[in-house]
DSSP file (Angstrom, degrees, kcal/mol; ACC not computed):
  #  RESIDUE AA STRUCTURE BP1 BP2  ACC     N-H-->O    O-->H-N    N-H-->O    O-->H-N    TCO  KAPPA ALPHA  PHI   PSI    X-CA   Y-CA   Z-CA
    1    1 A M     >        0   0    0      0, 0.0     4,-2.2     0, 0.0     5,-0.2   0.000 360.0 360.0 360.0 -37.0   -0.6    5.2   20.6
    2    2 A L  H  >  +     0   0    0      2,-0.2     4,-2.7     1,-0.2     5,-0.2   0.925 360.0  49.1 -56.4 -50.3    1.6    3.9   23.4
    3    3 A V  H  > S+     0   0    0      1,-0.2     4,-3.1     2,-0.2     5,-0.2   0.927 111.8  50.4 -59.4 -47.6    4.7    3.7   21.2
    4    4 A R  H  > S+     0   0    0      1,-0.2     4,-1.9     2,-0.2    -1,-0.2   0.891 110.7  47.8 -56.7 -44.4    4.1    7.2   20.0
    5    5 A A  H  X S+     0   0    0     -4,-2.2     4,-1.0     2,-0.2    -1,-0.2   0.915 113.4  47.8 -62.9 -48.2    3.7    8.6   23.5
    6    6 A A  H >< S+     0   0    0     -4,-2.7     3,-0.6     1,-0.2     4,-0.5   0.922 112.0  48.6 -66.2 -41.7    6.8    6.9   24.7
    7    7 A A  H >< S+     0   0    0     -4,-3.1     3,-1.1     1,-0.2    -1,-0.2   0.875 105.6  60.1 -65.1 -36.5    8.9    8.0   21.7
    8    8 A A  H 3< S+     0   0    0     -4,-1.9    -1,-0.2     1,-0.3    -2,-0.2   0.773 101.6  54.7 -56.6 -33.1    7.7   11.6   22.2
    9    9 A E  T << S+     0   0    0     -4,-1.0    -1,-0.3    -3,-0.6    -2,-0.2   0.603  87.5  94.7 -85.0  -8.0    9.1   11.7   25.7
   10   10 A L  S <  S-     0   0    0     -3,-1.1     3,-0.1    -4,-0.5    -3,-0.0  -0.604  72.1-139.6 -83.5 141.9   12.6   10.7   24.6
   11   11 A P  S    S+     0   0    0      0, 0.0     2,-0.3     0, 0.0    -1,-0.1   0.833  88.3   4.2 -67.8 -29.2   15.1   13.6   24.0
   12   12 A Q        -     0   0    0     -3,-0.0     2,-0.6    -5,-0.0    -3,-0.0  -0.974  63.4-149.6-155.4 140.5   16.5   11.8   20.9
   13   13 A V        -     0   0    0     -2,-0.3    -6,-0.0    -3,-0.1    -5,-0.0  -0.967  22.6-143.0-116.5 113.0   15.5    8.6   19.1
   14   14 A G     >  -     0   0    0     -2,-0.6     4,-2.0     1,-0.1     5,-0.1  -0.050  28.7-101.0 -68.4 177.7   18.5    6.8   17.4
   15   15 A L  H  > S+     0   0    0      2,-0.2     4,-1.8     1,-0.2     5,-0.1   0.887 121.3  50.0 -64.8 -44.5   18.2    5.0   14.1
   16   16 A V  H  > S+     0   0    0      2,-0.2     4,-1.8     1,-0.2    -1,-0.2   0.927 114.3  45.1 -69.0 -47.7   18.0    1.5   15.6
   17   17 A D  H  > S+     0   0    0      1,-0.2     4,-1.7     2,-0.2    -1,-0.2   0.884 110.1  55.4 -62.2 -35.0   15.2    2.6   18.0
   18   18 A A  H  X S+     0   0    0     -4,-2.0     4,-2.1     1,-0.2    -2,-0.2   0.877 106.3  52.0 -64.3 -36.5   13.5    4.5   15.2
   19   19 A L  H  X S+     0   0    0     -4,-1.8     4,-2.4     1,-0.2    -1,-0.2   0.852 106.4  53.3 -71.0 -33.5   13.5    1.2   13.3
   20   20 A R  H  X S+     0   0    0     -4,-1.8     4,-2.2     2,-0.2    -1,-0.2   0.865 106.7  51.9 -68.0 -35.4   11.9   -0.5   16.3
   21   21 A I  H  X S+     0   0    0     -4,-1.7     4,-1.1     2,-0.2    -2,-0.2   0.926 108.5  51.2 -65.4 -43.2    9.1    2.0   16.3
   22   22 A V  H >< S+     0   0    0     -4,-2.1     3,-0.8     1,-0.2    -2,-0.2   0.942 110.4  51.2 -54.7 -46.7    8.5    1.3   12.5
   23   23 A W  H >< S+     0   0    0     -4,-2.4     3,-1.9     1,-0.3    -2,-0.2   0.905 103.0  56.5 -55.0 -45.1    8.4   -2.3   13.4
   24   24 A A  H 3< S+     0   0    0     -4,-2.2     3,-0.5     1,-0.3    -1,-0.3   0.791 105.9  53.6 -61.9 -27.0    5.8   -1.7   16.1
   25   25 A F  T X< S+     0   0    0     -4,-1.1     3,-1.6    -3,-0.8     7,-0.3   0.293  74.5 105.7 -87.4   7.0    3.5   -0.1   13.5
   26   26 A R  T <   +     0   0    0     -3,-1.9    -1,-0.2     1,-0.3    -2,-0.1   0.620  69.2  63.6 -69.0  -9.2    3.6   -2.9   11.1
   27   27 A E  T 3  S+     0   0    0     -3,-0.5     2,-0.7     1,-0.2    -1,-0.3   0.629  97.6  63.8 -84.0 -17.3    0.0   -4.1   11.9
   28   28 A D  S <> S-     0   0    0     -3,-1.6     4,-3.3     1,-0.2     5,-0.3  -0.885  73.3-160.0-113.8 101.9   -1.3   -0.6   10.6
   29   29 A D  H  > S+     0   0    0     -2,-0.7     4,-2.3     1,-0.2    -1,-0.2   0.894  88.3  42.0 -48.0 -51.9   -0.5   -0.3    6.8
   30   30 A Q  H  > S+     0   0    0      1,-0.2     4,-2.1     2,-0.2    -1,-0.2   0.869 117.5  45.2 -66.6 -38.3   -0.8    3.5    6.5
   31   31 A L  H  > S+     0   0    0      2,-0.2     4,-2.2     1,-0.2    -1,-0.2   0.840 113.5  50.6 -79.1 -32.1    0.9    4.2    9.7
   32   32 A Y  H  X S+     0   0    0     -4,-3.3     4,-2.8    -7,-0.3     5,-0.2   0.927 110.2  51.8 -64.7 -44.7    3.7    1.6    8.8
   33   33 A E  H  X S+     0   0    0     -4,-2.3     4,-2.5    -5,-0.3     5,-0.2   0.949 112.4  43.6 -54.3 -53.4    4.1    3.3    5.4
   34   34 A R  H  X S+     0   0    0     -4,-2.1     4,-2.3     1,-0.2    -1,-0.2   0.934 115.4  48.8 -64.5 -43.5    4.5    6.7    6.8
   35   35 A A  H  X S+     0   0    0     -4,-2.2     4,-2.5     1,-0.2    -1,-0.2   0.889 110.7  50.8 -65.5 -37.7    6.9    5.5    9.6
   36   36 A A  H  X S+     0   0    0     -4,-2.8     4,-2.6     2,-0.2    -1,-0.2   0.896 110.6  48.9 -70.0 -38.3    9.1    3.6    7.1
   37   37 A V  H  X S+     0   0    0     -4,-2.5     4,-2.0    -5,-0.2    -2,-0.2   0.937 112.4  48.3 -67.0 -43.1    9.4    6.6    4.8
   38   38 A W  H  X S+     0   0    0     -4,-2.3     4,-2.0    -5,-0.2    -2,-0.2   0.898 112.5  49.2 -60.7 -43.9   10.3    8.8    7.8
   39   39 A W  H  X S+     0   0    0     -4,-2.5     4,-3.0     2,-0.2     5,-0.2   0.955 110.7  49.2 -65.1 -48.4   12.9    6.1    8.9
   40   40 A V  H  X S+     0   0    0     -4,-2.6     4,-2.5     1,-0.2    -1,-0.2   0.895 110.5  51.8 -60.6 -39.8   14.5    5.9    5.4
   41   41 A G  H  X S+     0   0    0     -4,-2.0     4,-1.3     2,-0.2    -1,-0.2   0.935 112.1  45.9 -63.9 -47.2   14.8    9.7    5.2
   42   42 A R  H >X S+     0   0    0     -4,-2.0     4,-3.1     1,-0.2     3,-0.5   0.931 111.6  51.9 -61.6 -46.4   16.5    9.8    8.6
   43   43 A F  H 3X S+     0   0    0     -4,-3.0     4,-1.5     1,-0.2    -2,-0.2   0.918 110.0  48.5 -60.5 -42.3   18.8    7.0    7.6
   44   44 A A  H 3< S+     0   0    0     -4,-2.5    -1,-0.2    -5,-0.2    -2,-0.2   0.780 120.0  37.0 -62.6 -28.4   19.8    8.7    4.4
   45   45 A L  H << S+     0   0    0     -4,-1.3    -2,-0.2    -3,-0.5    -1,-0.2   0.762 122.6  38.8 -98.8 -30.9   20.5   12.1    6.2
   46   46 A E  H  < S+     0   0    0     -4,-3.1    -3,-0.2    -5,-0.2    -2,-0.2   0.722  86.9 101.0-100.0 -23.4   22.0   10.9    9.4
   47   47 A G  S >< S-     0   0    0     -4,-1.5     3,-0.6    -5,-0.5    37,-0.2  -0.337  70.7-119.4 -73.8 148.2   24.2    7.9    8.6
   48   48 A Q  T 3  S+     0   0    0     35,-2.9    37,-0.1     1,-0.2    -1,-0.1  -0.483  91.8   8.3 -81.5 155.5   27.9    8.3    8.4
   49   49 A D  T 3  S-     0   0    0      1,-0.2    -1,-0.2    -2,-0.1     2,-0.1   0.861  87.7-171.4  46.7  42.9   29.6    7.4    5.1
   50   50 A R    <   +     0   0    0     -3,-0.6     2,-0.3    -6,-0.1    -1,-0.2  -0.433   7.6 178.5 -68.8 140.9   26.2    7.1    3.4
   51   51 A D     >  -     0   0    0     -2,-0.1     4,-1.9     1,-0.0     5,-0.2  -0.863  42.4-103.9-131.9 170.2   26.3    5.7   -0.2
   52   52 A L  H  > S+     0   0    0     -2,-0.3     4,-2.9     1,-0.2     5,-0.1   0.858 118.7  54.6 -61.5 -36.7   23.6    4.8   -2.7
   53   53 A E  H  > S+     0   0    0      2,-0.2     4,-2.4     1,-0.2    -1,-0.2   0.934 109.4  47.6 -64.1 -47.5   23.9    1.1   -2.1
   54   54 A G  H  > S+     0   0    0      1,-0.2     4,-2.2     2,-0.2    -1,-0.2   0.888 113.3  47.4 -65.8 -40.8   23.3    1.6    1.6
   55   55 A V  H  X S+     0   0    0     -4,-1.9     4,-2.3     2,-0.2    -1,-0.2   0.906 110.8  53.5 -62.6 -43.5   20.2    3.9    1.0
   56   56 A Q  H  X S+     0   0    0     -4,-2.9     4,-2.3     1,-0.2     5,-0.2   0.927 109.7  47.7 -56.3 -44.3   18.9    1.4   -1.6
   57   57 A T  H  X S+     0   0    0     -4,-2.4     4,-1.8     1,-0.2    -1,-0.2   0.908 110.7  51.3 -61.6 -41.8   19.1   -1.3    1.0
   58   58 A A  H  < S+     0   0    0     -4,-2.2    -1,-0.2     1,-0.2    -2,-0.2   0.832 108.7  52.0 -61.5 -35.6   17.4    0.9    3.5
   59   59 A V  H  < S+     0   0    0     -4,-2.3     4,-0.5     1,-0.2    -1,-0.2   0.899 113.3  41.8 -70.3 -43.1   14.6    1.6    1.1
   60   60 A S  H  X S+     0   0    0     -4,-2.3     4,-1.6    -5,-0.2     3,-0.3   0.743  99.5  78.1 -76.5 -23.5   13.9   -2.1    0.4
   61   61 A G  H  X S+     0   0    0     -4,-1.8     4,-2.9     1,-0.2     5,-0.2   0.911  86.8  52.9 -60.3 -46.9   14.2   -3.2    4.0
   62   62 A P  H  > S+     0   0    0      0, 0.0     4,-2.6     0, 0.0    -1,-0.2   0.884 109.0  50.8 -58.0 -35.6   10.9   -2.0    5.4
   63   63 A A  H  > S+     0   0    0     -4,-0.5     4,-1.9    -3,-0.3    -2,-0.2   0.898 111.8  48.2 -65.1 -39.6    9.0   -3.9    2.7
   64   64 A S  H  X>S+     0   0    0     -4,-1.6     5,-2.5     1,-0.2     4,-0.5   0.913 112.6  48.2 -67.1 -41.4   11.0   -7.0    3.5
   65   65 A V  H ><5S+     0   0    0     -4,-2.9     3,-0.9     1,-0.2    -2,-0.2   0.917 110.8  51.1 -67.7 -42.3   10.4   -6.6    7.1
   66   66 A A  H 3<5S+     0   0    0     -4,-2.6    -1,-0.2     1,-0.3    -2,-0.2   0.853 107.3  53.1 -58.6 -36.7    6.6   -6.1    6.5
   67   67 A M  H 3<5S-     0   0    0     -4,-1.9    -1,-0.3    -5,-0.2    -2,-0.2   0.575 114.9-119.4 -74.3 -14.4    6.5   -9.2    4.4
   68   68 A G  T <<5 +     0   0    0     -3,-0.9    -3,-0.2    -4,-0.5    -2,-0.1   0.813  45.4 177.6  77.2  28.7    8.1  -11.1    7.3
   69   69 A L    > < -     0   0    0     -5,-2.5     3,-1.7     1,-0.1     4,-0.4  -0.454  40.7-101.1 -64.8 136.9   11.2  -12.2    5.3
   70   70 A P  T 3  S+     0   0    0      0, 0.0    -1,-0.1     0, 0.0    -5,-0.0  -0.363 104.1   8.0 -62.1 128.3   13.5  -14.2    7.6
   71   71 A G  T 3> S+     0   0    0     -2,-0.1     4,-2.8    -3,-0.1     5,-0.2   0.286  91.0 120.0  88.3 -11.4   16.4  -11.9    8.8
   72   72 A A  H <> S+     0   0    0     -3,-1.7     4,-2.4     1,-0.2     5,-0.2   0.930  76.5  42.4 -56.9 -51.8   15.0   -8.8    7.4
   73   73 A L  H  > S+     0   0    0     -4,-0.4     4,-2.0     1,-0.2    -1,-0.2   0.883 115.0  52.7 -68.1 -31.2   14.7   -6.8   10.7
   74   74 A E  H  > S+     0   0    0      2,-0.2     4,-2.5     1,-0.2    -2,-0.2   0.918 108.6  50.0 -65.9 -41.8   18.1   -8.1   11.7
   75   75 A E  H  X S+     0   0    0     -4,-2.8     4,-2.4     1,-0.2    -2,-0.2   0.941 112.6  47.0 -60.8 -49.9   19.6   -6.9    8.4
   76   76 A Q  H  X S+     0   0    0     -4,-2.4     4,-2.1     1,-0.2    -1,-0.2   0.860 110.7  51.4 -56.6 -42.2   18.0   -3.5    8.9
   77   77 A T  H  X S+     0   0    0     -4,-2.0     4,-2.3     2,-0.2     5,-0.2   0.934 110.2  50.1 -66.9 -46.2   19.2   -3.3   12.5
   78   78 A N  H  X S+     0   0    0     -4,-2.5     4,-2.4     1,-0.2    -2,-0.2   0.911 107.8  54.2 -63.2 -38.8   22.8   -4.1   11.3
   79   79 A L  H  X S+     0   0    0     -4,-2.4     4,-2.3     1,-0.2    -1,-0.2   0.914 107.9  49.6 -57.3 -44.7   22.6   -1.4    8.7
   80   80 A C  H  X S+     0   0    0     -4,-2.1     4,-0.6     1,-0.2    -1,-0.2   0.901 112.6  46.2 -61.1 -40.6   21.7    1.1   11.3
   81   81 A R  H >X S+     0   0    0     -4,-2.3     4,-0.8     1,-0.2     3,-0.6   0.866 110.9  51.9 -73.9 -33.6   24.6    0.1   13.6
   82   82 A E  H >< S+     0   0    0     -4,-2.4     3,-0.8    -5,-0.2    -1,-0.2   0.912 109.0  51.7 -68.2 -38.8   27.1    0.1   10.7
   83   83 A S  H 3< S+     0   0    0     -4,-2.3   -35,-2.9     1,-0.2    -1,-0.2   0.666 106.5  54.2 -77.8  -7.6   26.0    3.6    9.7
   84   84 A A  H <<        0   0    0     -4,-0.6    -1,-0.2    -3,-0.6    -2,-0.2   0.631 360.0 360.0 -92.0 -13.3   26.5    4.8   13.3
   85   85 A E    <<        0   0    0     -3,-0.8    -1,-0.2    -4,-0.8    -2,-0.1   0.497 360.0 360.0 -81.0 360.0   30.1    3.6   13.5
């Protein structure tokens, strides 16, 4: 609830910060699923030079993060940063 309240007060939440919000919800399966779908949608719509490969990576990323695969969160964060450049 605290994360939701803090995010609601921000004028805009960038993709990297949105990914951090998704990560914060990882303990609640339903909330995590909804947040991950929301994030993937934003990623697909807002990223510059978006291609199918990048979107596929974004779609598979939240599951990798949820499973605790090494480097998964870092890979998703890098994907966000690359899309903003």
